[in-house]
C-alpha positions as CSV (number, residue, x, y, z in Angstrom):
1,M,12.0,162.6,132.1
2,P,15.2,162.6,130.0
3,Q,13.6,161.5,126.7
4,L,11.9,164.9,126.6
5,N,15.2,166.8,126.6
6,P,15.5,168.0,123.0
7,T,19.2,168.8,123.1
8,P,20.8,165.4,122.1
9,W,18.0,164.4,119.8
10,F,18.1,167.7,117.9
11,A,21.8,167.3,117.4
12,I,21.3,163.8,116.1
13,L,18.6,165.0,113.8
14,I,20.8,167.8,112.4
15,F,23.9,165.5,111.9
16,S,21.8,162.7,110.2
17,W,20.3,165.2,107.8
18,L,23.7,166.7,107.2
19,I,24.9,163.2,106.2
20,F,21.8,162.5,104.1
21,L,22.1,165.8,102.2
22,T,25.9,165.9,101.6
23,I,27.5,162.5,101.6
24,I,24.8,160.1,100.2
25,P,23.9,162.2,97.1
26,Q,27.5,162.3,96.1
27,K,27.8,158.6,96.3
28,V,24.6,158.1,94.4
29,L,25.5,160.5,91.6
30,A,29.0,158.9,91.3
31,H,27.4,155.6,90.2
32,T,28.0,154.7,86.6
33,F,26.3,152.1,84.5
34,P,28.5,149.4,83.2
35,N,26.9,149.6,79.7
36,E,26.0,152.9,78.1
37,P,22.6,152.7,76.4
38,S,22.7,152.8,72.7
39,P,20.2,154.8,70.7
40,Q,17.6,152.7,69.0
41,T,16.7,153.0,65.3
42,T,13.7,155.0,64.4
43,D,12.8,152.9,61.4
44,I,9.2,151.7,61.4
45,S,9.0,148.1,60.4
46,K,6.2,147.2,57.9
47,T,3.8,144.7,59.3
48,E,1.9,142.2,57.3
49,P,-1.8,141.4,58.0
50,W,-2.6,137.9,59.0
51,N,-5.0,136.1,56.6
52,W,-6.1,133.4,58.9
53,P,-9.5,131.7,58.6
54,W,-11.4,132.4,61.8
55,H,-14.0,129.8,61.4
């Protein structure tokens, strides 16, 4: 049964992992965001309590 011969499938496995571990991470890490995130202010805004009648 030829599907049990590991020689071609092992080579395919090795080459596919070689591609996954070398080429794809470089493409993913080369991605840049169009807008750099700006730091938010750390000021704490003062909140006012609501004086609503609940009845």
